[in-house]
N, C-alpha and C positions, 0 to 999 in steps of 0.2 A: 504494500500500500504506500502511496506517496501523497504529499500534500495536494498536488494537482488533481489526483484522483478524487479526493474529497471535494475540491472546488468545482469540478465538473458536475458533481451530483447536486450541488446547491441550486435552489430555484428561488430567485427573487420574486417571480410571479406567484409562487405558493405563499411566500411570506407576505406579499402585498394583499393577497386574498384573505389571509388570516387577519391581517391588520384591519382591512375594511370590515370584516365580519365583527371583530371585537368592538370597534368604534360605533358600528351601526346597531348591533343587537344588544350590547352590554355597556352602554354609556353610564356614567355616574356609578362606578363600581366601588362605592363606599363599603368598607368592611362591615359585615353584619347585615347587609341587605340582600334581597333576592337576586339582584344583578351580580353581586360579587359571588354568590353561590353558583349562578349560571356560568360565570366565567371560569370558576374552578372546575365545574363539570365539563365544560368545553375543553379545557386543557387536559383533563384526565382522558377524555375520548381520543384526543390527538396523540397523546403519549402512548396510550394503550395500542392504538392502531399502528404506531411506529415500531412496536415490538418491545417496548419497555414494560417493566412491571410497575404499573401506576396504581396510586392509591389516593383516596380522599381522606383527610384527617379533620376531625371536628374538635373544637376546644373553645373555651371562653377567653375573651380578650376585653380589656378595658378600652373602649373606643368612644368616639364622640360624633354627634350629629349637630353641627353648628347651623345657625339660622341667620337671615339678614339682620344687620345691625344699623344703627344710626348714630351719626355724630352731629351735634348742633353747636355751632359757635354762638356764644351769647354775649361776648365782650371782646374787643371794642366794637365789633359789628355783629350782625346776626346773619347766619347762613346755615343751611342744612347740607350735610355731606353724606353721600351714599357709602355704606360700609358693609363688611361681612364679618361676622364673629369668627374668630379662629378656633380650631378644634381644641377641646379641653379648657376653653376659657371659662372662668367663673361667670355666672349670669347676673345681670342687674337690670332692673326695670328703669333705672335712671340714676346716674351719679354725676356730680358736678365738681370741677376742680380747675385750678390754674394749670395751663399747658406749658411743659418745659421740653425744649428740643434737645435730644441727647445723641444726635447724629447716628453712628453705627450701633449704638446701644451697648458697646463694650464697656468694661469696668473703667477704662481710662477716660471715657467720655463723661463720667460722673464727678471727676475731680473739680472741686469748687462749686458743686451744685448740690442743693438740698432738695430732694424730690419727695420727701415725706409728705403724704397727704395730697400729692399732686399727680396729674396725668402726664405721662411721658410720650413724646413723639419720636419715633426712631425710623431709620431707613431699612427697608427689607433687603437683606443680603445674607450671605453666608460668612460674614465677617463681623460678629459671629452669627451663627444660625438664629432663626427667630426664637427657637426654644431657649437659647441662652440669653437672648435679649430680654425675654419675659422673666426668666429666672433672676437675672441681675436686677431688673426693675422691681420685682417683688421683694427681693432681699434688701433693696435700698429704701423700701417703704412707699413706693409709688402705689397709687390706688387703682390705676388702670394704665394700659399702654395702647397707643395707636401706632400702627406700622404702615408707612407709605410704601407702595409697590416700587419695584425697580423698573428699568426701561428708560427711554429718553424722556425729556421734559413734557412731551405731548401724550404720554401713555395714559389712557383712561381706563385700562383694565383694572378691575377690583380683584385682589388676590384672595385665594383660599390658603389654608395651611394650618398646621397644628403647633401648639406652644407647650405641650407636655414634655418636659425635659427628661423625665424618668424613662430609661431605655427599656423597652419591652414591658410586659406586665410587671407592675411594681411589687416590691417586697414591702413589709410593714414600714421599714425605715425610709425607702425611697418614696412611698406613697405620702409620707408626712413631709419629707425634706425636698423632694424633687418634682412635685406636681403643684406648681404655683397657683394659689387661690387669687387669681388676678383676672379681671375682665380685659380681654385683648381683642382688638378688631383690626382688620386690614382695610385700607382705602387706596384709591388710585393715586398714581404719582403726581398727576396734575393738582389734585386737591392737597396732597401732602406738601408739595413745594409752596403752594399758596399759604398753608398754615405755617410753614417754616419762615417765610418772609414776614408774616404777621407777628410771629414771636420775636423776630429781630427788631421790630419796631416798638415793642413794649409788652405789657401784660396782656395775656390772652386767657380767657376762661371758656371752657367747653363743657358740654353735657353729652353723655353718651348712654346708649342702651345696647346690651349684648345678651344673647341667649344661645345656650348650647345644651343639648341633652347628652350628658356624660354617664356611661354605665357599662356594665358587663353584658356582652352579647356573644352568641354562639357564632364562631367564625369557621370557615372552611378553607383549607389550603390543599394544594395538589403537590404530590411528590412522586418521583419515579426512579427506578434503578435499572441500569444496564450492566448485565454480566458482573454482578458483585457476589462474592462469597464471604463467609466469616473471616477469612484471612487475607483477602485480596485488597491491595491498595486501590484508592479511587480518587477522582476529582469531583468536587462539589460545584455544580453550576447553578446559579440562582438569580432571581430577579423578582420584583414585586408585581402582583397582578391587580391589586386594589388601586383605586384612583379617586380623585375628587369629582365634583359635578362636571357633566359634559363628557365629550369623547375622550379627552386626555390622550391624544394620539401619540405624542412623544413620550408620555409619562404614565404608564409604561407599556402601552399597547404595542408599540414598535419593538420594545425589548422582549416582550412575551412572545411575539411572533418569531423573532430571531431564535429564541431559546427552543421553541418547538421545532424549528427547521434544523437546528444544530443537533438536537436529540435524534431526529429522524435520520440524518445523514450519517452520524456516527454509529447508530444502531445497525446500519447496513454493513458496517465494517467491524462489528464487534469481535469477530474471530481473530482479527489482526491487531487488536488493541492490547497493550501491555497492562493497562489498568482499567478498572471499571469506572462508570459514570453515575453519579447521583444528581438528580435534578430537584430543585426546590423552588416552587412558585409561591412566593410569600404573600401572606394576608395580614392586614393590620399594620402595614407600613406607614400609610398616610395618617389615618385617624387614631392610630394606637402607638405610634413610634416604635416600629419594628417588633411587633408582638410575636409573629410566628417564626421569624428567623431566630430570635432569641430563644423561644421555646424549643426549636429544633436543636439548637446548640445544647440546651440543658438536658433534653431527654435522649440525645444521641452522643452524649459526652464521651463515653468509653470508646465507642467505635470511631468517632472523629479523631480522638487523640491517637488511637492505635493505627488507623489505616488511611486517613484523608491526607493527601499530599498537598492540596491547595484548594482555595476557594476562588472562583471566577464569577464576578457579578456583572450583569448586563442591565443597564438602566439608561434611558434617554438616547438611544442611538439615532443617527441620521437626521439630526435637526437641520432644517432648511437654513441656508446661509452660512453654515459652518465651514471652516477651511483648515483648522489646526487640530491635530490629535492631542487630546488632553488625557494623559496616561497617569494612572495611580497604581502604586503597589507598595507592599511592605518592602523593607530595604533589600532583603536577600534576592528579591525577584526583579530588581530594577533593570539589570543588564538584559535579562531575558525578555521582558515586556517591550523594551525599547528596540532590541535587535529584531524580535519577531515582527513587531509592527512595521518597522522600516522594510523588512523583507517582503511583507505582504502588501504594504501600501505604496511601495515604490519610492521610498525616500521622502515622503511628505513632511512638512514641518510638524514639530511636536513639542509639547511641554511634558515634563515628568514631575510628579509631586509624590512625596511620601504619602501613603494611603492614610487619609483621615478617617475618623469614625463618623462617616456619613452614609446615606443609603442604608442597605441592610448589612453593614459591616459588623456583624454580631459575633464574630469568631476570633477576635484578638485574644480573648481569655483562653480559648482552646489552644491557641498557638498555631493557627493556620496561615501559611503564606497566602496573601490575598492580592488579587489583581482586578482592576476595573479600568474602563476607558471608553471614550466616545469622542467624536469630533466636536470641537467647540469653536468659539469666535476668536478673532485676533485680540491681542492685549488692548489695542486702541479701541476696538469695538466694545469690549467689556468695560473699559473706563468710561466711554461715552454713554453707555446705557446703565450707569450706576450699578456696576457689577452684576449685570444680568447674564450670568454664565450659562443659564439654561434657556435663554430666550425671553423676550418681554412677555410672552404669552404664558409662561410657566405658571401652573396652579391657577389658571383662569379659564373662563368659558371659551376663550379664544384659541385654546390648544386643540385645533381641529386637524383634519387629515392633511391639509395643505402645509402644515408645519413639519411634515416628514418628507425628506428628499428621496425619491425612489432610487436615483442613481447612487446616492451615498449609502443607502440601505445595502446594496450589493457589496460596496467596499467594506462596510462594517462586518458583514457576514464573512468576507474573506479574512479579515484581521482576526475575528473571534475564532474562526476555524483554525487559523495558524497557532493561536495561543493554545487551544484545546489539543490540537494535534501534537504539539511539543509536550504538553503535560501528560498526555495519555500514551505516548509512544516512545519517548526518549528513555533509553535504558538507565541513564544517570540523570537525576532530576536537575533541571536547568537553573540551579540557585547558586549563589556565592555568599560566603560568610566572612571573607576578608574585609569587604567594604562595610559590613555591619559592625565588625569589631573596630574598624578604624573610626567610624562615627562615634561609637561608644567611648573610645580612647580620647578623641578630641573633645567630646562633651565633658568627660570627667576631668580632663586636664584643665579645661577652662574653669570649671566649678571649683576645683581644688586650689586655684589661685586665691580664692577667698577663704579665710580661716574662720571657722565657727567652733567655739569651745565644745569639746566632747564628741565631735563628729569627724571621723577620720576618712577623708576621701582620697588621701594620697595612696593608701593601701589599695584602693579600688583602681587607681591609675596603673599601678604595677600589674594587677591582675588583668586589666584590659590590654596592657601591652603584651603580656604573655598570650592572651587569647588571640590577639591579632596575628602574632607570629604563627601560632598553631593553625588558625583558620586559613591563612594563606597556604599552608602546606596541604590542608584538606582540599582547598580549591584546586591546587595543582594536581592532586590525585584524581579529582573529579574530571579535570580536563584530559589527563592522560588516559583514563579508562574510557571516556567518551570516544577518544580517537581510536583506541584499540578495538573496542566493540564495533565501531562503525566500519573499521577495516576488516572485521571478521576474525580478529585475533583475541584470545583470552576468553575467560568464562564469565558468567553473570554473577558469580559469588561476590566478587569485589564490588561490583556495581550495587548489589543489594546492601552490602556493608556501608558503602558511602551514603546511599539513600537513607538507611536507618539513622545514620549519624545526623544527616541534614534534618530529618523529621524531628529527632530528639532536640536538636538545637533550636528549631523553630518553636517547639513547645516551651522551651526555657526562656528564650530571648524575646519573642514577640510580646508576651505579657508585660515585659519590662519596657520595651521600646514603644509600645503602642497603647498602654493603658495607665491610668492613675490608680485604680482600685485593685488591679491584679487579676489573677486567673478566674476567680470564682464570683465575680460580680460584673456589672456593666457600668461604665462611665456614663454620666448623663450626656444627652445629645448636645453637641457643640462646645463641650468643655474646652476652654482655650488652651489648657496645658498640653493637650494631645498633639499639638503641632511640634512639640519639642522632642529631642532624641530620647530623653529619659523623663517622661511626663511627671512622675511622682517627685522628682527632685527640683522641679521648677521653683519652689519657694526658697530653696537653700540660700541663694545670694542675698535675699532680703533679710535673713536672720542677722547678718553682720551689721545692718543699719539700726537694729532695734536694741533697746536697753535690756541687759540680761535679767533685770528684776521685773520686767514688764510681763503682764499676762500674755500679751501677744507673742513675745519671744518664747515663753515657756511652752505654750500649747503647740506652736508651730515647730519648736525644737523636737518635741515628741513625735510629731508626724514625720518630720524629715529624717530623724535618726532611724525610724522604722523603715522608711523608704530606702535609706542607705543600706540597711541590712538585707532587704529584698534584692537589691542590685548585687550585693556581695555574694549572696547565695547563688544567684543566677550566673554570675561570672565563674564562680568555682565549679558549678555543675557543667557549664559549657566547656571549660578547660578539660574536665575529666572525660566528657563525651568524646572530644576530639583526640585526646591522648589515647584512649582505648581504641578508637577506630584506626588511628595511624599505626599503633602497635600491631593490630590484627592485619594491617596491610603490609607489615614487614618493615616499617620505618623505625629507626632507632631514635628514641626520644630522650634527650638529656634530662636528668633529674632536676 
């Protein structure tokens, strides 16, 4: 089997037909509704017909059904503004307060502002995500938040969205701490910019009404398996199938249609695949904040830890007007996703980012290498549209079929096939751990330059330096065995050994490099620390600026020293994993 054999079997016409059917027959696929169940049943039928073992799973999720809202300016002028309640918003029949503009809604925007008892106005973007904007406003004492849409200054689309920051179904702790009891509404960018200008001129008072039905509903998701056995490694392919009101063509009907076609094509080649394939079409993504992918991680923990080599997410492919590949992955997969994309897409421009906890990235705690990507807009276009990375129509009634570019759909299928083909067929997994160790070393070296009493980071620097040296040797072994096996020389035992070492390293290092809470929880959506190399150590430099006898220093010292210990254990375990693997491969390892 070759990559071109798979490409020849792909059908853009079939994908487009599925896309048309989804947007026509199952619009407004809100989790917990009849349309969302019909979508799940449609996916089940398609996967079953393709030869996969498909199943429908039912469970309860905390979801939301928001309603139209209203904003009324009462001072210094009077004006009514169309609005829509955000999912999981607290309801109010009417509240009034002074309006304070907080720009992106990030923590830094609140410096010098007292928003207690006031309504905040923020810009809708992923810097930070709306969930984090609402969380910060709530913690700061704001009584409500209004979020203006992104897009250019003439965008009149009113946005939908959720503001529940607790990731997945909440625990007792996250239900209390991460589900803001705050009325939140979205408004058009045109109205938001008008409000912003009004705030710049002086005091503004607003009244708003918001209503949302929040509660536990029975959800249905679809999953399927291709040639999996209790001991066989597999790739997890996923994307969400629930959506907001309207057809929501790019989000994520197009992605669902791609996933169904990929499953069909790879099923026809299952006898030639080195690994199995598991498909998850998630429910409760939009109005539940990743309910079913989180549940899937929880109830399949043992199997995912033991056998899953990677998670590939597909969301928002083939947006019209896009021209740049926007690639995301955990660190060890960077070189693979870039190389494979350039091979399949013919050297198109691209951006690569460390994979953030967005979309259904619910598997960092499990320790799964994770990949995602879609074509996006140029940097200039994104700046000009107030960071509208997913199109001005995103999460609005304007997300119609014309927002999907049929030609780009074929290109996305080709790229996704190349990613899957590599993950499912390469004898040695296409990951590198030398760059991971190098980033850890540079991060720890920078942090260690700041001294905090009682917290030893210098010892971690030395462990990271050792890890880098060993990881580079493991990477060299991986390269050598890939070459030998491709040339038909050598046996697969060494490849299996390298693969097991890579999977064990992922389980140890990804929870450190991609989470704050660690393996057994889920960070809240949009947590700003996640962008850093070691998220849990982000507060460390701030300790040096605080008085030792302050409560602020003392409580954060406890949090940081425990985070330091997590990192210490992870580095030690990673060193041991690579030492053992290299010794089994016949390398002499100095003591």
